[in-house]
N, C-alpha and C positions, 0 to 999 in steps of 0.2 A: 191447564194444558192447552197450548196454542193449536189452532187448526192449520194443518199443512195443506197447501193447495198445489194443484197440478202445475208443472213447469217452474215452480220455485226452485232456486239453487241454494243449497246450504253446504257449509263446510263441516265435515264430521270425521271421526276416527272409527274405523271398523274394530269392533271388540270381540267378535266371534262369528260363528257360522250357523245358518239354518240347517235343518235336516237334509236339505238338498244341496248344500254347499254354497249357498248365496251368503255374501258378507252381511253382517248385521251391525247397525249403528243406532244410536239414539239421537233424535233431533226433537227438541222441545218436548221431551218426555215420551215421545213415541218411538217404538222400534221400527226401523226402516230396513227392508230387505233389498240388497243391492247385488244383482247377479254379476259375477266376475270380479268382485272385490275380495281382497285378502285381509285376514286378521292382522291388525297393527298398522294398516295403511291409513294415511290421512288423504281424504279425497273431497272433491266438490261433487255433490249429489244433486241430480235433477229429479224432482218428484214426478213420477209417472202416473201414480194412482194412489188415492188416499180414501180408505173406507173407515167405517167405525171399528173394524176388527184388524185391519192390516194396512201398512203403507209400503209401496214399492217404488224404488228409484233406480236410476242408472248412473254409471260413472260419467261425469262431465269432464273431469280432469283429475289426474292422480298427482297430488301435491308431494307426497312421500310414498314411494313404492316399497313394498315388502321385499326383503332379500329372498323370499320364497317364490316370488313371481318369476315365471319363465315364458318364453315365446312358444305357443302351441305349434307342434309339427304338422298338424292336420289342417288342410286348406278349408275344410267345411266345418271346423270347430265353431261352435256357437250358432251354427245355422241348422244342423240336423238335431234331432232330439235324443242323440246318443250320449256321447261323452260330455261331462259337465266340468271336469277338473283338470283339463290339459294346461290351464294357465298357471297351475301351482306345481311346485316340485313334488316328487313322490313322497319325500319325507313329510312334507306338510299335509299331503293327502292322508297318509297313515295316521298322523296326529289327529286330524279332523275326524276320521272314522272311529278311532278309539274313543275320543271324547263324545261322539254322537251316541255310541253304544252305552257308555257309562252314564251319560246324562239322562238317557231314556230310562235305564234301570233305576236310577235314583229318583227322578222326577215323577215318572209314571208308576213304576213298580214299588216305590217307597223302600227300596233296598239300597243301603249305603255300602255297596261292595263293588269297587271297580274291577273290571276284567284284569286278569294277570298280565296280558300283553296283547298286541295285535301282530299276527303273522303276515308279513308282507310277501308279495309275489316276486319270484326271481326275475320276471320280465313283465313289463307293462304293455308290450306290443305283441300282436299275433297269438294271443292266448285263447281266443274263443274257438270252441270246436263246433259251434252251430251259428249259422247266419240266416237271417230272414231279410231278404231284399224286396222292398216294394217295387212294383213295376208301373211305369206310366209312359204315356206318349207326350213328348215335349217338342214342339215345332216340327211335328211329323216324324220324329225318330223315337225308337224305344230307349228308355233310360231306366236304370236300376239305382236304388239308393235307399234313403231313410226319410221318414216323415219329419218335416219341420215341427218343432215342439208345439203341441196343442193344435196341430192342423193335420190335414191329409195331403199337403203339398209335398211332393217327392223332391228331396234335395239330391241331385245327381252325384253319385259317388263311385268313382272307378277304383279307388284303393282306400279301404278302411283299415286303419293302422291296428285296430284291436282284433280284427278278424284274421283267420288263417288266410294265407295267400291262395290256398285251394278255393275258398269261397269266392274270392274276387274273380278268379279265372272261370269258375262255373257261371257266375253272373254274366261275364263277358260273352261266353259261348251262347247263352240263351239270348242275349241282345243281338248277337250276330245272326242267329237263326230267325229271330223276329223280323229283323230288317231285310234279310235275304228273301224270306218266304212271305213277307208282308202279313205277319201275324199281329193283330191289334192287341194292345194292352186293354185290360178291363177298365171300364169307366164306372165307378161306383155310384155316380149320380144318375146315370141313365140305365145302368145294368147291361150295357152293350160291351162288346170286346171279349177277349179271352184270358190272357195271362195276367194273373193277379200278383203272384210272388214267386221268387226263386228261393227255395228253402234248401240249405245245404248243411251237411255234417262232414266233419273230418276227424278221423280217429288218430290221434297222435301216437298211440301205442302200437298200432298195426299199419299205419299209413294207408288206410282205406278211406275212400270218399263216397258220399251218396248225394245225389242231386234229386230234389223233388220239385217238379214244375207244377205250380198251383194254378189251375185254370177253371173258368166258369163254364167251359164247354166240355162235352163228353169225350171229344177226340181232339188230338193235336194234329194240325195239318203238317204234312211232310215229317212224320215222326222219325223216319230213318235219318233225316238230315240233322235234326236236333241231337239225336244220339251220336252221330258222327262228329259233330262239332264239340260236344261235351267231352267225348273220349279223346279228341285231338288236343283240346286245351287242358284236360284233366285226366291223364292216363292212369292216375291212382284210383279212378272211379270203379267201384264194384257194384253199384246199384243206381238205376235211374227209375224214378217213380213218377207217375202222373196222379195228382190229387184233384179230383173233380169237386170243386167247392162252389156250390150255387147259392150259398147263403148270402143274405144282405147284412152287412155289418163288418166288424173288425176281426172276426175270427180268421186266423191264418189257415189252419188245417181243419177241414170238416168234410163230411161226405165220404165218398168212396176213394179207395187207393188202388191203383193198378201198376204193377211192375212192368215197365216197358223194355227194360234191359237188365240183365244180371239177376242178382238175388234181390229180395225185398228188404234186405237188411245188410248191415256191416257189423264188424266185430271191433271191440275196443278192449284194451287191457288196463285194468285199474286195480291197484292193491294186489297185484299178482294173480288176479282172476280175469277170465274172459267174459265179456258181456256182449250179447246180441242187441243191436239197436235198429229198430224200425223208425220211420219218420216221426211217429208220435211218442216214442219212448222218452222218458225223462232221464237226463243225465246232467250233472253239474257241468257248466260250460267251460270251466277251467280245470282240466284233469290234474295238473300238477298240484294246485292248491286243494283240490277235492280230496286227494290222498291224505294230505296233512289234516284236513278237517275230519275225515273219517277215522284216522288214527287217534285223534283226540277224543272223538265220540266213543270209540272202543275202550280207550283208557278210562274215561269217565264211567263206563258201564261196570268196570271192575269185575270182569268175568273170571271164573276159576275152572270152567269146563262142565259144570253140572246145571247151570241156571236155565230157566225158561225165559225167553225174551220175546217181547212183542215189538214189532217195528211198524208203526202206523205211517202212512204215506210212503210206502216202500218203493214206488216207481218200478224200475226193472230189476230191483233186488240188490242194488249195489251195497248199501249199508247192511241189509239183511244177510247177505252171503259173507260179508266181512265179519259180522257178529257170529255167524255160524261156526267160524273157525275155532272160537273160544267158548262157545256155549253148548248146553246139552240139547236144547230145542229152540228153534226160532220160528216165529209166525209173522209173515209180512202181509199187510193189507194195502190195497190200492184201488181206486175207483175206475181207472182206465183199464178196460179189459185187454187191450192190446199189450199194455205194459205187463199185466199179469201173465199173459202168454209168454212174453219174453223172459220174465222172471223165472218161470218154471223151466224154460229151456236153458236159461243161464245156470240154474242149479244142476241140471243134468250134465251140461257140458263141463262143469267144474267138479263133477262127482261129489256134490254136497247132498248128503242124504238126511240131514237133520233140519232142513228148512222146508216150510210149507207156506202156501200163499192162498189168500182169499180175495175175491173181487167184491169190494164194497167201499162206500165212502167211510170216512173216519168215524162218524157218529154211529153208523150201522155196525161197523166192524167192532168198535169198542163195546157196544151194547151186546152184540152177538157173543163176543169172547167172554164178557162178564157173565152173561146168562148161561154160557156153556160151562161155567165153573173153573175156567182157566185162571190160575193164580201165578202171574208172572213175577219173577224176581226183579226183572229190569224191564222198563218200557222206554222205547225210543220214539220220538216224534220229530218229523222234518216237514212241517206244514208249509203251504203257500204263504204269501205275504199277509193274508188276512188273519193268520194265526189259527188258534184252536177255538172251536165253538164251545160254549159253556157246558153243553151236555157231554162233549168229549172229555173235558176235564173232570166232570162228575163221574163218568164211567171209569176213568183212569184211577181216580181216588178210591172208588169202590172196589176195584181190583187189588188195591193196596200193594203195589210193587215197592220194594225197598228203595229203589233208585229210579229216577226219571232222567233221561238224557234228552235235552231239548236243543235241536239244531234249528236255527232261525235265520231267515233272510230279511227280516224287518225288525229293527230294535224296538219300535214303539209297540207292536203287537206282542213281541216277546215280553217286554216289561209288563204290559197289561196282564198277560197270562201268568207271569211269575207271581204277581200280586194275588191272583185268584188261587194259584197253587199254594201259596203261603197260608191263605185262609183255611185250606184243607189239610195243613200239616206237612206240606212239602216245601222245604226251605233251600234256596240256592246256596251251594257250598263253594263253588268256584266256576269260572268261565274264562274263555278266551275268544278274541275276535280274529277273523280270518278275512283277508282281502282276496276274494275270488273275482272281483270286478274292477281291476285297475282303470283309472281315469273316469269312472262313473261314481255316483254318490252311494251306491249300494255296498253293503257289507254283511258278511255272515258271522254268526255267533254260535258257540256251543256252550251250554251250561249244564252243570250237574246239580240235580235236586235230590235231597235225601228226605225220607219220611221220618219225622221226629215226633 
């Protein structure tokens, strides 16, 4: 195997994709990852970095372009760390994502069972109901945008194509206030300054908006002015919140929250149910696709009306309350106390009487429920990207539900957990992929596991 060196140029054919959507080719026996290259393309590759474990290159010249290549509509594409797939057609994006899920399940999970399909989104633009804009001072003026990949350099962005228009208008209003009232952006190196992020939510079902200004200071100067500018730019706004976040590091929301105008929450409609959302509430960012995902999860639960169901990682109770429509009893667990408060309120406002909620992390909740002698017929999990801890899987297996419905946002940790479940007698029966994040490399999957 020849040694590849930096700045060498080689001609190669892209044969597939990495998990993050980079093109993959083989040069002198080594796999080379080339960002922005598409499967089937013949390109000249310049070697950027070669280590013992991985080789990275960049496109020097496209000899034969893929028919799936397209011109990105976004002017900051490839600069910010957001979208990664705007250079390919949406059909190619869906093909890549399904293959990514299937390959992980087979390679990591050892299960030779491809997902039945991938459910594409009706729109690849304006689908996000939540935006987090970083704030910075550039040449003496406030800017909002997103971090350049692997850095904390803010790429100024006035219009993000995947965000709701509401979020862009909210960021503009905060910038105007900062410039007009000379409010400095937070400097994470020195700890000086005030405004760190503009965090916004938009409820597509109710057309209500919420703006949270994240600041390192206890008070915002000229509060009435920022309220006036937000309401002028965003008349849909029902809630304006100040989050005082004095922590050092990357956490966006931390510390205390103060409602400075309106209510401390907005309402959204999902699957025919009303949900109350505070700044820290979890809700899938693509509501149209989330409804499809939840419908499939409920289908896989195979409920008849009498079952006891446990929903770990329940958030504000979205899946829990959807399950409650067809179950006898549903118990939701979530570690974020504010989300549990919202979940209980959501159950009341939707007149759901057969759902209850406990505040605990998944490990504690699973152990508590097991020790309480609760015998669920069905158990649903929707964990973060890190997947399930081994002790959670142990407790689930000891509770011995007939079915487990696994909703996942990371194919590799899903596949890892499917393998562990299989060792405990829970075998994947079917699964489907769902694209909730068009133009990014993320993908959701829902799988049904049966105890055998």
